[in-house]
C-alpha positions as CSV (number, residue, x, y, z in Angstrom):
1,X,-2.7,107.9,12.1
2,X,-2.2,108.7,8.4
3,X,-1.8,112.3,9.2
4,X,1.0,111.9,11.8
5,X,2.8,109.5,9.1
6,X,5.9,111.1,7.8
7,X,7.5,108.1,6.1
8,X,10.4,106.0,6.9
9,X,12.0,108.6,8.9
10,X,9.3,109.2,11.5
11,X,8.6,112.7,10.3
12,X,5.0,114.2,10.5
13,X,3.2,116.5,8.0
14,X,0.0,118.6,8.3
15,X,-3.4,117.2,7.5
16,X,-3.6,119.5,4.6
17,X,-1.3,117.1,2.9
18,X,1.3,119.0,0.9
19,X,1.0,122.4,2.2
20,X,4.1,122.2,4.3
21,X,6.3,120.4,1.7
22,X,7.5,123.6,0.2
23,X,8.8,124.9,3.4
24,X,10.2,121.7,4.9
25,X,11.9,120.6,1.7
26,X,9.7,117.6,0.7
27,X,7.9,117.5,4.3
28,X,10.0,114.7,5.6
29,X,12.3,115.2,8.5
30,X,15.7,113.9,8.6
31,X,16.7,111.1,10.9
32,X,18.6,113.2,13.4
33,X,15.9,115.7,13.9
34,X,12.9,114.0,15.8
35,X,13.2,109.9,15.3
36,X,14.1,107.4,17.7
37,X,17.4,107.8,19.5
38,X,20.2,105.2,20.0
39,X,20.1,104.3,23.6
40,X,22.8,105.4,26.0
41,X,25.1,103.4,28.1
42,X,23.3,104.5,31.4
43,X,20.0,103.2,29.9
44,X,21.6,99.8,28.8
45,X,23.1,99.3,32.3
46,X,19.8,99.9,33.8
47,X,18.0,97.5,31.5
48,X,20.5,94.9,32.4
49,X,20.1,95.3,36.3
50,X,16.2,95.2,35.7
51,X,16.6,91.8,33.6
52,X,18.9,90.5,36.5
53,X,16.3,91.2,39.1
54,X,13.6,89.5,37.2
55,X,15.8,86.3,36.7
56,X,16.5,86.3,40.4
57,X,12.8,86.3,41.1
58,X,11.9,90.0,41.6
59,X,9.8,92.4,39.8
60,X,10.9,94.6,37.2
61,X,10.5,98.5,37.5
62,X,9.1,100.7,35.3
63,X,11.1,101.1,32.4
64,X,11.1,104.3,30.5
65,X,13.2,105.4,27.5
66,X,13.2,108.1,25.0
67,X,11.1,105.9,22.7
68,X,8.2,106.7,25.0
69,X,7.4,103.1,26.2
70,X,6.2,102.7,29.6
71,X,7.3,99.7,31.6
72,X,5.1,99.7,34.7
73,X,3.5,96.3,34.4
74,X,4.9,93.3,36.2
75,X,6.5,90.2,34.5
76,X,6.5,86.6,36.0
77,X,10.0,85.2,37.0
78,X,11.7,82.9,34.8
79,X,13.0,80.8,37.5
80,X,10.6,79.4,40.2
81,X,11.0,77.0,42.8
82,X,9.7,74.2,40.2
83,X,11.9,75.1,37.5
84,X,15.1,75.2,39.8
85,X,14.1,71.9,41.0
86,X,13.8,70.4,37.6
87,X,17.3,71.9,37.0
88,X,18.7,70.4,40.0
89,X,17.4,67.0,38.9
90,X,18.6,67.3,35.2
91,X,21.9,68.3,36.7
92,X,22.2,65.4,38.9
93,X,21.3,63.1,36.1
94,X,23.9,64.4,33.9
95,X,26.5,64.3,36.8
96,X,25.6,60.7,37.5
97,X,25.8,59.9,33.7
98,X,29.2,61.4,33.6
99,X,30.4,59.7,36.7
100,X,29.1,56.0,36.0
101,X,31.0,54.0,33.4
102,X,31.4,50.7,32.1
103,X,34.2,48.2,32.1
104,X,34.3,45.2,30.0
105,X,35.2,41.8,31.2
106,X,38.6,41.7,29.4
107,X,39.4,45.4,30.7
108,X,39.9,47.0,33.8
109,X,40.2,50.7,34.8
110,X,42.5,52.9,36.7
111,X,40.7,55.5,38.5
112,X,42.6,58.9,39.3
113,X,41.6,61.3,42.1
114,X,42.8,64.9,41.4
115,X,45.5,63.2,38.9
116,X,46.8,60.7,41.5
117,X,46.0,57.0,41.6
118,X,42.9,56.1,43.5
119,X,41.8,52.5,42.5
120,X,41.6,49.9,40.2
121,X,38.1,49.3,38.5
122,X,36.8,45.7,37.9
123,X,34.8,44.7,35.1
124,X,31.2,45.9,35.3
125,X,29.7,49.3,36.5
126,X,31.9,51.7,38.1
127,X,31.3,55.0,39.9
128,X,34.0,57.9,39.6
129,X,32.6,61.2,40.8
130,X,33.4,63.6,38.3
131,X,35.1,66.0,38.2
132,X,37.1,65.1,40.9
133,X,37.7,61.5,39.9
134,X,38.7,60.7,36.4
135,X,39.5,57.1,34.8
136,X,41.1,55.2,32.0
137,X,39.9,51.9,30.7
138,X,42.8,49.5,30.0
139,X,42.5,46.2,28.0
140,X,44.3,43.6,30.4
141,X,43.3,40.2,28.8
142,X,43.9,41.1,25.2
143,X,47.1,39.4,24.1
144,X,49.5,41.8,22.3
145,X,52.5,40.8,19.7
146,X,55.8,42.4,19.6
147,X,57.9,41.0,16.6
148,X,61.7,41.1,16.7
149,X,63.6,40.4,13.9
150,X,63.7,40.4,10.0
151,X,60.3,41.5,9.9
152,X,60.1,44.2,12.6
153,X,62.6,47.1,11.9
154,X,64.7,46.1,8.9
155,X,67.0,43.2,7.8
156,X,69.6,44.0,10.6
157,X,67.4,44.2,13.4
158,X,67.8,40.3,14.1
159,X,71.5,40.0,13.5
160,X,73.2,39.0,16.5
161,X,76.6,37.5,17.5
162,X,76.9,34.0,18.9
163,X,79.5,32.9,21.7
164,X,81.7,31.4,18.7
165,X,81.7,35.0,17.1
166,X,79.5,34.2,14.3
167,X,76.6,36.4,12.9
168,X,73.2,34.7,13.1
169,X,69.7,36.1,11.8
170,X,67.0,35.6,14.7
171,X,63.3,36.2,14.2
172,X,60.9,35.7,17.2
173,X,57.5,37.0,18.8
174,X,56.9,38.1,22.3
175,X,53.0,37.8,23.2
176,X,52.2,39.6,26.3
177,X,49.3,41.0,28.4
178,X,48.7,43.4,31.4
179,X,48.5,42.1,34.8
180,X,48.7,45.4,36.7
181,X,47.0,48.3,34.7
182,X,48.1,50.9,37.4
183,X,51.8,50.0,37.1
184,X,51.4,49.6,33.3
185,X,49.9,53.1,33.1
186,X,52.4,54.9,35.4
187,X,55.8,53.1,35.3
188,X,56.0,52.9,31.6
189,X,56.0,56.0,29.1
190,X,56.0,53.7,25.9
191,X,55.2,50.0,26.7
192,X,55.7,48.6,23.1
193,X,59.0,50.2,22.8
194,X,60.2,49.1,26.2
195,X,59.1,45.3,25.7
196,X,61.0,45.3,22.3
197,X,64.0,47.0,23.7
198,X,63.9,44.4,26.8
199,X,63.3,41.4,24.6
200,X,66.0,42.2,22.0
201,X,68.6,42.8,24.7
202,X,67.5,39.4,26.4
203,X,68.0,37.4,23.2
204,X,71.2,39.0,22.5
205,X,72.5,38.0,25.7
206,X,71.4,34.3,25.5
207,X,72.7,34.0,21.9
208,X,76.0,35.5,23.3
209,X,76.3,32.7,25.5
210,X,75.5,29.8,22.9
211,X,77.2,28.7,19.9
212,X,75.9,28.5,16.4
213,X,75.3,24.8,15.8
214,X,73.1,24.1,18.8
215,X,71.1,27.2,18.2
216,X,70.2,26.1,14.6
217,X,69.7,22.5,15.6
218,X,68.2,21.5,19.1
219,X,68.3,24.3,21.6
220,X,65.5,26.5,20.3
221,X,63.1,25.0,23.1
222,X,65.7,26.0,25.8
223,X,66.5,29.3,24.2
224,X,62.6,30.1,24.2
225,X,62.1,29.1,27.9
226,X,65.2,31.1,29.0
227,X,64.2,34.2,26.8
228,X,60.7,34.2,28.4
229,X,62.1,33.9,31.9
230,X,64.7,36.9,31.3
231,X,62.2,39.1,29.7
232,X,59.8,38.6,32.6
233,X,62.3,39.2,35.3
234,X,63.5,42.4,33.7
235,X,60.1,43.8,33.3
236,X,59.1,42.8,36.9
237,X,62.3,44.8,38.0
238,X,60.7,47.9,36.4
239,X,57.2,47.3,38.0
240,X,55.9,47.5,34.4
241,X,52.6,45.5,35.2
242,X,53.3,43.3,32.0
243,X,53.0,39.6,31.9
244,X,54.8,37.6,29.1
245,X,52.5,34.9,28.0
246,X,54.8,33.1,25.7
247,X,57.8,33.5,23.1
248,X,57.7,32.1,19.6
249,X,61.0,31.2,18.2
250,X,60.4,31.6,14.6
251,X,63.7,30.9,13.1
252,X,67.2,31.3,13.3
253,X,69.3,31.3,10.1
254,X,73.2,31.4,9.4
255,X,74.8,34.4,7.3
256,X,74.0,34.3,3.9
257,X,77.4,33.5,2.7
258,X,77.7,30.4,4.6
259,X,74.1,29.2,4.7
260,X,74.8,26.3,2.1
261,X,77.7,25.0,4.1
262,X,75.5,25.0,7.3
263,X,72.7,23.2,5.1
264,X,75.2,20.5,4.4
265,X,76.5,20.3,7.9
266,X,72.9,20.0,9.0
267,X,72.2,17.2,6.2
268,X,75.4,15.2,7.6
269,X,74.1,15.7,11.2
270,X,70.7,14.4,10.3
271,X,72.5,11.3,8.6
272,X,74.4,10.6,11.8
273,X,71.4,10.8,13.9
274,X,69.6,8.4,11.4
275,X,72.6,6.0,11.6
276,X,72.8,6.2,15.3
277,X,69.1,5.5,15.8
278,X,69.8,2.3,13.5
279,X,72.5,1.0,15.4
280,X,70.6,1.5,18.7
281,X,67.7,-0.4,17.1
282,X,70.0,-3.2,16.0
283,X,71.7,-3.4,19.7
284,X,68.4,-3.3,21.5
285,X,67.3,-6.3,19.3
286,X,70.5,-8.2,19.7
287,X,70.5,-7.4,23.4
288,X,67.0,-8.6,23.8
289,X,67.8,-11.6,22.0
290,X,70.6,-12.8,24.2
291,X,68.9,-11.7,27.2
292,X,66.1,-14.2,25.9
293,X,68.5,-17.0,25.1
294,X,70.2,-16.4,28.6
295,X,66.9,-16.7,30.4
296,X,66.1,-20.0,28.3
297,X,69.5,-21.3,29.2
298,X,68.9,-20.5,33.0
299,X,65.4,-22.1,32.9
300,X,66.9,-25.2,31.0
301,X,69.6,-25.7,33.9
302,X,67.1,-25.1,36.7
303,X,65.0,-27.8,35.0
304,X,68.1,-30.4,34.5
305,X,68.9,-29.5,38.2
306,X,65.5,-30.2,39.4
307,X,65.6,-33.6,37.2
308,X,68.8,-34.8,38.6
309,X,67.9,-33.9,42.2
310,X,64.6,-35.9,41.6
311,X,66.4,-38.7,40.2
312,X,69.0,-38.7,42.9
313,X,66.0,-38.9,45.4
314,X,64.4,-41.6,43.7
315,X,67.4,-43.6,43.3
316,X,68.1,-43.1,47.0
317,X,64.5,-44.0,48.0
318,X,64.7,-47.2,45.9
319,X,67.9,-48.1,47.3
320,X,66.5,-47.7,50.9
321,X,63.5,-50.0,49.9
322,X,66.0,-52.6,48.2
323,X,68.0,-52.5,51.4
324,X,65.1,-53.1,53.5
325,X,64.1,-56.0,51.5
326,X,67.6,-57.4,51.3
327,X,67.8,-57.3,55.3
328,X,64.7,-59.3,55.2
329,X,65.7,-62.1,52.5
330,X,69.2,-61.8,51.2
331,X,69.3,-64.6,48.8
332,X,66.1,-63.8,47.0
333,X,67.0,-60.2,46.9
334,X,70.5,-60.6,45.5
335,X,69.0,-63.1,42.7
336,X,66.4,-60.4,41.8
337,X,68.9,-57.9,41.6
338,X,71.3,-60.0,39.4
339,X,68.4,-60.6,37.1
340,X,67.4,-57.1,36.8
341,X,70.7,-55.9,36.0
342,X,71.4,-58.6,33.5
343,X,68.1,-57.5,31.9
344,X,69.2,-54.1,31.8
345,X,72.6,-54.6,30.3
346,X,71.5,-57.0,27.8
347,X,68.8,-54.7,26.5
348,X,71.5,-52.2,25.6
349,X,73.9,-54.6,23.9
350,X,73.5,-55.9,20.2
351,X,73.5,-59.7,20.3
352,X,73.2,-62.9,18.4
353,X,71.9,-66.1,20.3
354,X,72.9,-69.4,18.6
355,X,71.7,-72.4,20.1
356,X,74.3,-75.5,19.6
357,X,71.8,-78.2,20.1
358,X,69.5,-77.1,17.7
359,X,68.8,-78.6,14.2
360,X,71.9,-80.7,13.8
361,X,74.1,-79.3,16.7
362,X,75.0,-76.1,15.3
363,X,75.7,-77.2,11.6
364,X,75.5,-74.3,9.1
365,X,76.9,-71.7,11.3
366,X,80.3,-70.5,10.3
367,X,82.6,-68.5,12.8
368,X,83.5,-65.0,12.1
369,X,86.7,-63.6,13.2
370,X,86.6,-59.7,12.8
371,X,90.5,-59.2,11.6
372,X,89.9,-55.5,10.4
373,X,88.5,-54.5,13.8
374,X,91.2,-56.2,15.5
375,X,93.7,-54.2,13.4
376,X,91.8,-50.9,14.1
377,X,92.1,-51.7,17.8
378,X,95.7,-52.5,17.7
379,X,96.3,-49.2,15.7
380,X,94.4,-47.1,18.1
381,X,96.3,-48.7,20.8
């Protein structure tokens, strides 16, 4: 082996050591003389065909090159039935993992068959055969908010013109979610911009039909309800798949130059409302008292009527009883009636009884003549 070694260039010297160095210029051969050659293209093609046959399960042929190596031995195939089965199972598992996806409870998915709408996936596990079917998961129950007004796109975004040609600064929010993910995905290019534009347009329409004072004072609830209805109807006409949850009317302020004057007007209106409430309370109190007095008078009248009727009925019954007794005994009954009548009359009269026959035949009693009473009676006549 040492005798054939010619250094790194593959040259071989004689067994005598350095006897040939003088003739060969150092004993080593040049690389181009007798060393390994660079493979040619045909040889590379043959080796590639041989490897392909081995991969397909065949046997490799004898390989020979200029390097002097023999390839007569057979090599085991890389892909057998077992390896192919394992590969198929692994590919099926990977395909299943790529085709099965999960949708959260607050989400829905839109499945596309070759780019065209196929179905809507519900929460849970869903199957979309890849690569024919693709999907996109959309949060449908999450509420999103669009702010229109001073806080959204600058100070002039909320400036609107009222029906009485007055500028007003309006600030409101639109809260929405998705009720049809397919329509939402295919019919709206930019959902947020669309909702903002529709909301602002609807608010401008409502403000243009109203006057400034009601907007600032009492019509905010009415405006919010009308605005929600108008936005929803417009988006439904677009088949947008968007549901308006609520509209928050945050505020409406007059223009800056007249803000103080409007505050004074609002204060005056509040004072007027307070006085009206006080007047209504006083009127209600007086009306309740008058109704109570009227009811009391009616009850007293009813009681007096019942009393008079009862007395009349009693007198009639008494007269009938006296008449029956009078028919039986006229003299006795007449005497009795006379005595009862005199008793009743004398009971009501102030009287002084003097007995002339008692104690000296009435001595000591001075008659009294009321002349002043007589004069009063004459003047009265």
